[in-house]
Each structure stands twice: as C-alpha cells, then as structure tokens.
Backbone atoms as SQL, in Angstrom:
CREATE TABLE atoms (id INTEGER PRIMARY KEY, chain TEXT, resi INTEGER, resn TEXT, atom TEXT, x REAL, y REAL, z REAL);
INSERT INTO atoms VALUES
  (1, 'A', 1, 'MET', 'N', 91.206, 85.456, 98.475),
  (2, 'A', 1, 'MET', 'CA', 92.066, 84.277, 98.959),
  (3, 'A', 1, 'MET', 'C', 91.375, 82.618, 98.322),
  (4, 'A', 2, 'ASN', 'N', 92.003, 82.156, 97.900),
  (5, 'A', 2, 'ASN', 'CA', 91.792, 80.829, 96.992),
  (6, 'A', 2, 'ASN', 'C', 92.615, 79.843, 97.768),
  (7, 'A', 3, 'PHE', 'N', 91.542, 78.852, 98.254),
  (8, 'A', 3, 'PHE', 'CA', 91.999, 77.744, 98.733),
  (9, 'A', 3, 'PHE', 'C', 91.602, 76.223, 98.120),
  (10, 'A', 4, 'ILE', 'N', 93.266, 75.574, 97.629),
  (11, 'A', 4, 'ILE', 'CA', 92.872, 74.366, 96.651),
  (12, 'A', 4, 'ILE', 'C', 93.326, 73.164, 97.896),
  (13, 'A', 5, 'ALA', 'N', 92.369, 72.402, 98.070),
  (14, 'A', 5, 'ALA', 'CA', 92.677, 71.131, 98.741),
  (15, 'A', 5, 'ALA', 'C', 92.805, 70.085, 97.730),
  (16, 'A', 6, 'VAL', 'N', 94.213, 69.123, 97.893),
  (17, 'A', 6, 'VAL', 'CA', 94.105, 68.248, 96.929),
  (18, 'A', 6, 'VAL', 'C', 94.208, 66.897, 97.957),
  (19, 'A', 7, 'ARG', 'N', 93.033, 66.039, 97.640),
  (20, 'A', 7, 'ARG', 'CA', 92.918, 64.638, 98.126),
  (21, 'A', 7, 'ARG', 'C', 92.154, 64.057, 97.100),
  (22, 'A', 8, 'GLY', 'N', 92.299, 62.597, 97.586),
  (23, 'A', 8, 'GLY', 'CA', 91.617, 61.570, 96.603),
  (24, 'A', 8, 'GLY', 'C', 92.215, 61.467, 95.465),
  (25, 'A', 9, 'TYR', 'N', 93.313, 61.514, 95.478),
  (26, 'A', 9, 'TYR', 'CA', 94.332, 61.404, 94.157),
  (27, 'A', 9, 'TYR', 'C', 95.335, 59.976, 93.879),
  (28, 'A', 10, 'THR', 'N', 95.306, 59.587, 93.143),
  (29, 'A', 10, 'THR', 'CA', 95.882, 58.203, 92.737),
  (30, 'A', 10, 'THR', 'C', 97.084, 58.349, 91.668),
  (31, 'A', 11, 'SER', 'N', 97.533, 59.554, 91.342),
  (32, 'A', 11, 'SER', 'CA', 98.631, 59.801, 90.102),
  (33, 'A', 11, 'SER', 'C', 99.151, 61.466, 90.494),
  (34, 'A', 12, 'PRO', 'N', 100.574, 61.617, 90.061),
  (35, 'A', 12, 'PRO', 'CA', 100.785, 62.963, 90.228),
  (36, 'A', 12, 'PRO', 'C', 99.824, 64.138, 89.842),
  (37, 'A', 13, 'VAL', 'N', 99.972, 64.993, 90.779),
  (38, 'A', 13, 'VAL', 'CA', 99.029, 66.657, 90.410),
  (39, 'A', 13, 'VAL', 'C', 99.862, 67.220, 89.728),
  (40, 'A', 14, 'THR', 'N', 99.226, 68.163, 88.764),
  (41, 'A', 14, 'THR', 'CA', 99.708, 69.452, 88.184),
  (42, 'A', 14, 'THR', 'C', 98.837, 70.232, 88.286),
  (43, 'A', 15, 'LEU', 'N', 99.110, 71.544, 89.102),
  (44, 'A', 15, 'LEU', 'CA', 97.965, 72.711, 89.199),
  (45, 'A', 15, 'LEU', 'C', 98.583, 73.938, 88.267),
  (46, 'A', 16, 'THR', 'N', 97.997, 74.448, 87.771),
  (47, 'A', 16, 'THR', 'CA', 98.288, 75.748, 86.684),
  (48, 'A', 16, 'THR', 'C', 97.509, 76.854, 87.435),
  (49, 'A', 17, 'LEU', 'N', 98.450, 77.421, 87.821),
  (50, 'A', 17, 'LEU', 'CA', 97.932, 79.042, 88.660),
  (51, 'A', 17, 'LEU', 'C', 97.574, 79.986, 87.188),
  (52, 'A', 18, 'PRO', 'N', 96.856, 80.840, 87.317),
  (53, 'A', 18, 'PRO', 'CA', 96.357, 82.081, 86.113),
  (54, 'A', 18, 'PRO', 'C', 97.345, 83.070, 85.855),
  (55, 'A', 19, 'ASN', 'N', 97.437, 83.567, 84.819),
  (56, 'A', 19, 'ASN', 'CA', 98.125, 84.752, 84.552),
  (57, 'A', 19, 'ASN', 'C', 98.193, 85.831, 85.932),
  (58, 'A', 20, 'PRO', 'N', 99.610, 85.837, 86.490),
  (59, 'A', 20, 'PRO', 'CA', 99.122, 86.908, 87.728),
  (60, 'A', 20, 'PRO', 'C', 99.354, 88.374, 87.128),
  (61, 'A', 21, 'ASN', 'N', 99.522, 88.401, 85.706),
  (62, 'A', 21, 'ASN', 'CA', 99.783, 90.286, 85.294),
  (63, 'A', 21, 'ASN', 'C', 98.122, 90.902, 85.116),
  (64, 'A', 22, 'ILE', 'N', 97.634, 90.911, 86.385),
  (65, 'A', 22, 'ILE', 'CA', 96.554, 91.832, 86.696),
  (66, 'A', 22, 'ILE', 'C', 96.879, 92.909, 87.657),
  (67, 'A', 23, 'PRO', 'N', 95.998, 93.723, 87.978),
  (68, 'A', 23, 'PRO', 'CA', 96.178, 94.837, 89.027),
  (69, 'A', 23, 'PRO', 'C', 95.926, 94.627, 90.379),
  (70, 'A', 24, 'THR', 'N', 95.405, 93.426, 90.409),
  (71, 'A', 24, 'THR', 'CA', 95.509, 92.979, 92.141),
  (72, 'A', 24, 'THR', 'C', 96.240, 91.589, 92.392),
  (73, 'A', 25, 'THR', 'N', 96.476, 91.660, 93.800),
  (74, 'A', 25, 'THR', 'CA', 97.082, 90.960, 94.464),
  (75, 'A', 25, 'THR', 'C', 96.177, 89.550, 94.290),
  (76, 'A', 26, 'ASN', 'N', 96.531, 88.219, 94.246),
  (77, 'A', 26, 'ASN', 'CA', 95.855, 86.890, 94.451),
  (78, 'A', 26, 'ASN', 'C', 96.428, 86.129, 95.223),
  (79, 'A', 27, 'ASN', 'N', 95.954, 85.346, 96.265),
  (80, 'A', 27, 'ASN', 'CA', 96.630, 84.524, 97.404),
  (81, 'A', 27, 'ASN', 'C', 96.222, 82.999, 96.781),
  (82, 'A', 28, 'TYR', 'N', 97.007, 82.214, 96.783),
  (83, 'A', 28, 'TYR', 'CA', 96.477, 81.018, 96.946),
  (84, 'A', 28, 'TYR', 'C', 96.724, 80.150, 98.123),
  (85, 'A', 29, 'ILE', 'N', 96.447, 79.359, 98.586),
  (86, 'A', 29, 'ILE', 'CA', 96.762, 78.531, 99.550),
  (87, 'A', 29, 'ILE', 'C', 96.654, 76.870, 99.137),
  (88, 'A', 30, 'ILE', 'N', 97.308, 76.106, 99.166),
  (89, 'A', 30, 'ILE', 'CA', 97.344, 74.671, 98.543),
  (90, 'A', 30, 'ILE', 'C', 97.735, 73.721, 99.444),
  (91, 'A', 31, 'ALA', 'N', 96.937, 72.642, 99.842),
  (92, 'A', 31, 'ALA', 'CA', 97.126, 72.113, 100.740),
  (93, 'A', 31, 'ALA', 'C', 96.590, 70.486, 100.241),
  (94, 'A', 32, 'ASP', 'N', 97.805, 69.565, 100.798),
  (95, 'A', 32, 'ASP', 'CA', 97.615, 68.295, 100.505),
  (96, 'A', 32, 'ASP', 'C', 96.936, 67.445, 101.517),
  (97, 'A', 33, 'GLU', 'N', 95.481, 67.813, 101.323),
  (98, 'A', 33, 'GLU', 'CA', 94.634, 67.087, 102.383),
  (99, 'A', 33, 'GLU', 'C', 94.724, 65.486, 102.517),
  (100, 'A', 34, 'GLY', 'N', 94.868, 65.127, 101.057),
  (101, 'A', 34, 'GLY', 'CA', 94.719, 63.241, 101.033),
  (102, 'A', 34, 'GLY', 'C', 95.918, 62.735, 101.335),
  (103, 'A', 35, 'GLY', 'N', 97.151, 63.585, 102.009),
  (104, 'A', 35, 'GLY', 'CA', 98.336, 62.853, 102.884),
  (105, 'A', 35, 'GLY', 'C', 99.369, 61.888, 101.649),
  (106, 'A', 36, 'ASN', 'N', 99.216, 62.255, 100.434),
  (107, 'A', 36, 'ASN', 'CA', 99.828, 61.351, 99.387),
  (108, 'A', 36, 'ASN', 'C', 100.818, 61.806, 98.605),
  (109, 'A', 37, 'ALA', 'N', 101.473, 63.026, 98.981),
  (110, 'A', 37, 'ALA', 'CA', 102.303, 64.017, 98.398),
  (111, 'A', 37, 'ALA', 'C', 103.748, 63.441, 97.814),
  (112, 'A', 38, 'SER', 'N', 104.104, 62.237, 98.983),
  (113, 'A', 38, 'SER', 'CA', 105.210, 62.030, 98.876),
  (114, 'A', 38, 'SER', 'C', 105.443, 60.744, 97.968),
  (115, 'A', 39, 'THR', 'N', 104.292, 60.160, 97.691),
  (116, 'A', 39, 'THR', 'CA', 104.425, 59.158, 96.533),
  (117, 'A', 39, 'THR', 'C', 103.821, 59.792, 95.369),
  (118, 'A', 40, 'TYR', 'N', 102.868, 60.823, 95.410),
  (119, 'A', 40, 'TYR', 'CA', 102.205, 61.590, 94.373),
  (120, 'A', 40, 'TYR', 'C', 102.363, 62.962, 94.155),
  (121, 'A', 41, 'ASN', 'N', 103.633, 63.434, 93.660),
  (122, 'A', 41, 'ASN', 'CA', 103.727, 64.706, 93.750),
  (123, 'A', 41, 'ASN', 'C', 102.915, 65.959, 93.383),
  (124, 'A', 42, 'ILE', 'N', 102.891, 66.764, 93.923),
  (125, 'A', 42, 'ILE', 'CA', 101.909, 68.057, 93.661),
  (126, 'A', 42, 'ILE', 'C', 102.574, 69.147, 92.904),
  (127, 'A', 43, 'THR', 'N', 102.634, 69.586, 91.921),
  (128, 'A', 43, 'THR', 'CA', 103.524, 70.276, 91.150),
  (129, 'A', 43, 'THR', 'C', 102.488, 71.377, 91.006),
  (130, 'A', 44, 'ILE', 'N', 102.951, 72.874, 90.951),
  (131, 'A', 44, 'ILE', 'CA', 101.934, 73.858, 90.670),
  (132, 'A', 44, 'ILE', 'C', 103.107, 74.910, 90.034),
  (133, 'A', 45, 'GLN', 'N', 102.597, 75.369, 88.815),
  (134, 'A', 45, 'GLN', 'CA', 103.184, 76.238, 88.016),
  (135, 'A', 45, 'GLN', 'C', 101.975, 77.210, 87.525),
  (136, 'A', 46, 'GLY', 'N', 102.563, 78.270, 87.004),
  (137, 'A', 46, 'GLY', 'CA', 102.066, 79.478, 86.506),
  (138, 'A', 46, 'GLY', 'C', 101.734, 79.320, 85.034),
  (139, 'A', 47, 'VAL', 'N', 100.678, 79.832, 84.638),
  (140, 'A', 47, 'VAL', 'CA', 100.270, 79.599, 83.373),
  (141, 'A', 47, 'VAL', 'C', 101.654, 80.609, 82.469),
  (142, 'A', 48, 'THR', 'N', 101.856, 81.499, 83.345),
  (143, 'A', 48, 'THR', 'CA', 102.934, 82.377, 82.698),
  (144, 'A', 48, 'THR', 'C', 104.072, 82.901, 84.024),
  (145, 'A', 49, 'GLY', 'N', 104.971, 83.254, 83.637),
  (146, 'A', 49, 'GLY', 'CA', 106.177, 83.642, 84.683),
  (147, 'A', 49, 'GLY', 'C', 106.495, 82.799, 85.845),
  (148, 'A', 50, 'THR', 'N', 107.013, 83.179, 86.761),
  (149, 'A', 50, 'THR', 'CA', 107.528, 81.971, 87.632),
  (150, 'A', 50, 'THR', 'C', 107.105, 82.228, 89.372),
  (151, 'A', 51, 'ILE', 'N', 107.370, 81.262, 90.025),
  (152, 'A', 51, 'ILE', 'CA', 106.866, 81.076, 91.437),
  (153, 'A', 51, 'ILE', 'C', 108.380, 81.153, 91.986),
  (154, 'A', 52, 'SER', 'N', 108.548, 82.513, 93.018),
  (155, 'A', 52, 'SER', 'CA', 109.681, 82.816, 93.635),
  (156, 'A', 52, 'SER', 'C', 111.091, 82.644, 92.681),
  (157, 'A', 53, 'GLY', 'N', 110.690, 82.602, 91.437),
  (158, 'A', 53, 'GLY', 'CA', 111.922, 82.595, 90.230),
  (159, 'A', 53, 'GLY', 'C', 112.260, 81.396, 89.930),
  (160, 'A', 54, 'ALA', 'N', 111.625, 80.213, 90.119),
  (161, 'A', 54, 'ALA', 'CA', 111.526, 78.763, 89.630),
  (162, 'A', 54, 'ALA', 'C', 110.129, 78.844, 88.639),
  (163, 'A', 55, 'SER', 'N', 110.141, 77.892, 87.530),
  (164, 'A', 55, 'SER', 'CA', 109.312, 77.935, 86.671),
  (165, 'A', 55, 'SER', 'C', 108.227, 76.651, 87.477),
  (166, 'A', 56, 'GLN', 'N', 108.290, 76.142, 88.488),
  (167, 'A', 56, 'GLN', 'CA', 107.394, 75.649, 89.422),
  (168, 'A', 56, 'GLN', 'C', 107.842, 75.116, 90.884),
  (169, 'A', 57, 'MET', 'N', 106.722, 74.871, 91.165),
  (170, 'A', 57, 'MET', 'CA', 106.844, 74.332, 93.126),
  (171, 'A', 57, 'MET', 'C', 106.198, 73.096, 93.145),
  (172, 'A', 58, 'VAL', 'N', 107.070, 72.179, 93.925),
  (173, 'A', 58, 'VAL', 'CA', 106.646, 70.823, 94.145),
  (174, 'A', 58, 'VAL', 'C', 106.208, 70.547, 95.375),
  (175, 'A', 59, 'LEU', 'N', 105.340, 70.247, 95.900),
  (176, 'A', 59, 'LEU', 'CA', 105.151, 69.525, 97.487),
  (177, 'A', 59, 'LEU', 'C', 105.075, 67.985, 97.172),
  (178, 'A', 60, 'ASN', 'N', 106.128, 67.689, 97.919),
  (179, 'A', 60, 'ASN', 'CA', 106.460, 66.015, 98.130),
  (180, 'A', 60, 'ASN', 'C', 106.568, 65.661, 99.154),
  (181, 'A', 61, 'GLN', 'N', 105.876, 66.349, 100.321),
  (182, 'A', 61, 'GLN', 'CA', 105.788, 65.991, 101.400),
  (183, 'A', 61, 'GLN', 'C', 104.491, 65.628, 101.880),
  (184, 'A', 62, 'ASN', 'N', 103.738, 64.606, 102.711),
  (185, 'A', 62, 'ASN', 'CA', 102.791, 64.188, 103.156),
  (186, 'A', 62, 'ASN', 'C', 102.032, 65.301, 103.726),
  (187, 'A', 63, 'TYR', 'N', 100.825, 65.636, 103.833),
  (188, 'A', 63, 'TYR', 'CA', 100.274, 67.014, 104.232),
  (189, 'A', 63, 'TYR', 'C', 100.956, 68.183, 104.441),
  (190, 'A', 64, 'SER', 'N', 101.597, 68.671, 103.261),
  (191, 'A', 64, 'SER', 'CA', 102.338, 69.637, 103.147),
  (192, 'A', 64, 'SER', 'C', 101.342, 71.037, 102.659),
  (193, 'A', 65, 'ASN', 'N', 101.560, 71.871, 102.539),
  (194, 'A', 65, 'ASN', 'CA', 101.112, 73.339, 102.231),
  (195, 'A', 65, 'ASN', 'C', 101.553, 74.225, 101.855),
  (196, 'A', 66, 'VAL', 'N', 101.236, 75.115, 100.970),
  (197, 'A', 66, 'VAL', 'CA', 102.288, 76.524, 100.626),
  (198, 'A', 66, 'VAL', 'C', 100.740, 77.492, 100.556),
  (199, 'A', 67, 'TRP', 'N', 101.528, 78.654, 100.638),
  (200, 'A', 67, 'TRP', 'CA', 100.926, 79.941, 100.687),
  (201, 'A', 67, 'TRP', 'C', 101.589, 80.999, 99.502),
  (202, 'A', 68, 'ILE', 'N', 100.895, 80.971, 98.457),
  (203, 'A', 68, 'ILE', 'CA', 101.533, 81.415, 97.353),
  (204, 'A', 68, 'ILE', 'C', 100.422, 82.976, 96.986),
  (205, 'A', 69, 'TYR', 'N', 101.455, 84.093, 96.556),
  (206, 'A', 69, 'TYR', 'CA', 100.578, 85.220, 96.073),
  (207, 'A', 69, 'TYR', 'C', 100.980, 85.780, 95.064),
  (208, 'A', 70, 'SER', 'N', 100.300, 86.239, 94.136),
  (209, 'A', 70, 'SER', 'CA', 100.981, 87.341, 93.041),
  (210, 'A', 70, 'SER', 'C', 101.205, 88.765, 93.173),
  (211, 'A', 71, 'VAL', 'N', 102.172, 89.305, 92.173),
  (212, 'A', 71, 'VAL', 'CA', 102.843, 90.490, 92.523),
  (213, 'A', 71, 'VAL', 'C', 101.500, 91.220, 91.525),
  (214, 'A', 72, 'PRO', 'N', 100.872, 92.108, 91.794),
  (215, 'A', 72, 'PRO', 'CA', 100.140, 92.977, 90.770),
  (216, 'A', 72, 'PRO', 'C', 100.986, 93.323, 89.597),
  (217, 'A', 73, 'ASN', 'N', 100.221, 93.339, 88.090),
  (218, 'A', 73, 'ASN', 'CA', 101.009, 94.223, 87.020),
  (219, 'A', 73, 'ASN', 'C', 102.449, 93.377, 86.733),
  (220, 'A', 74, 'SER', 'N', 102.372, 91.978, 87.009),
  (221, 'A', 74, 'SER', 'CA', 103.879, 91.551, 87.015),
  (222, 'A', 74, 'SER', 'C', 103.744, 89.962, 86.348),
  (223, 'A', 75, 'LEU', 'N', 104.698, 89.514, 86.213),
  (224, 'A', 75, 'LEU', 'CA', 104.573, 87.961, 85.955),
  (225, 'A', 75, 'LEU', 'C', 105.105, 86.962, 87.028),
  (226, 'A', 76, 'GLN', 'N', 104.964, 87.638, 87.950),
  (227, 'A', 76, 'GLN', 'CA', 105.579, 86.816, 89.149),
  (228, 'A', 76, 'GLN', 'C', 104.646, 86.370, 90.439),
  (229, 'A', 77, 'TYR', 'N', 104.873, 85.377, 90.802),
  (230, 'A', 77, 'TYR', 'CA', 104.478, 84.607, 91.994),
  (231, 'A', 77, 'TYR', 'C', 105.366, 84.265, 93.158),
  (232, 'A', 78, 'PHE', 'N', 105.021, 84.573, 94.493),
  (233, 'A', 78, 'PHE', 'CA', 105.864, 84.488, 95.589),
  (234, 'A', 78, 'PHE', 'C', 105.443, 83.365, 96.197),
  (235, 'A', 79, 'VAL', 'N', 106.428, 82.777, 97.191),
  (236, 'A', 79, 'VAL', 'CA', 106.136, 81.765, 98.228),
  (237, 'A', 79, 'VAL', 'C', 105.972, 82.699, 99.537),
  (238, 'A', 80, 'LEU', 'N', 104.982, 82.833, 100.361),
  (239, 'A', 80, 'LEU', 'CA', 104.849, 83.647, 101.748),
  (240, 'A', 80, 'LEU', 'C', 105.390, 82.544, 102.581),
  (241, 'A', 81, 'PHE', 'N', 105.108, 81.120, 102.294),
  (242, 'A', 81, 'PHE', 'CA', 105.245, 80.293, 103.348),
  (243, 'A', 81, 'PHE', 'C', 105.115, 79.015, 102.739),
  (244, 'A', 82, 'THR', 'N', 105.198, 78.063, 103.367),
  (245, 'A', 82, 'THR', 'CA', 105.470, 76.542, 102.972),
  (246, 'A', 82, 'THR', 'C', 105.662, 75.295, 104.270),
  (247, 'A', 83, 'ARG', 'N', 104.904, 74.766, 104.593),
  (248, 'A', 83, 'ARG', 'CA', 104.896, 73.790, 105.728),
  (249, 'A', 83, 'ARG', 'C', 104.528, 72.381, 105.375),
  (250, 'A', 84, 'PRO', 'N', 105.233, 71.144, 105.820),
  (251, 'A', 84, 'PRO', 'CA', 106.418, 71.388, 106.205),
  (252, 'A', 84, 'PRO', 'C', 107.821, 72.075, 105.554);
C-alpha cells in the first residue's frame, strides 16, 4: 500500500504512477490533505496505460481522495473508490 498525501502546494500538481505491468498488484491512496484541490487540481496519470479507461484522473474537490490499484501483468489501473 502506498499513501501519497498532497499538501502545501500553490499550483496544480501532477502525479505519475509507475508502470503497472508487473506481476503483483500495487495500491495507491492519494489524498488532498492541503484542501486546495478545487483551486489547484491534482492530476493523476500512469507512465503507461489507463486509469479506469481514461488517460488521467483529476481530483478537483477540496480534501478529496482516491484509491487506485493496478492489475498484474497489464497496462491498467482501476479506481476502487473516490471521495467525495
């Protein structure tokens, strides 16, 4: 499990997840701990592949968070849940 807390930022943030094409599942929880995502969006993208079929995911609500997991031996990430 990987936890990424985004806080103290004053411009939009882009996070790039590593290649999901490995033999084990990776999990990432990404949270807007700074409460600034509505002003400074947090964009999540993979170095390759997609996130639930899209090239990227954007957190744009303050204090939002998302749990993303990879599918082993593929080029895909999926969203398990997002809040709010």
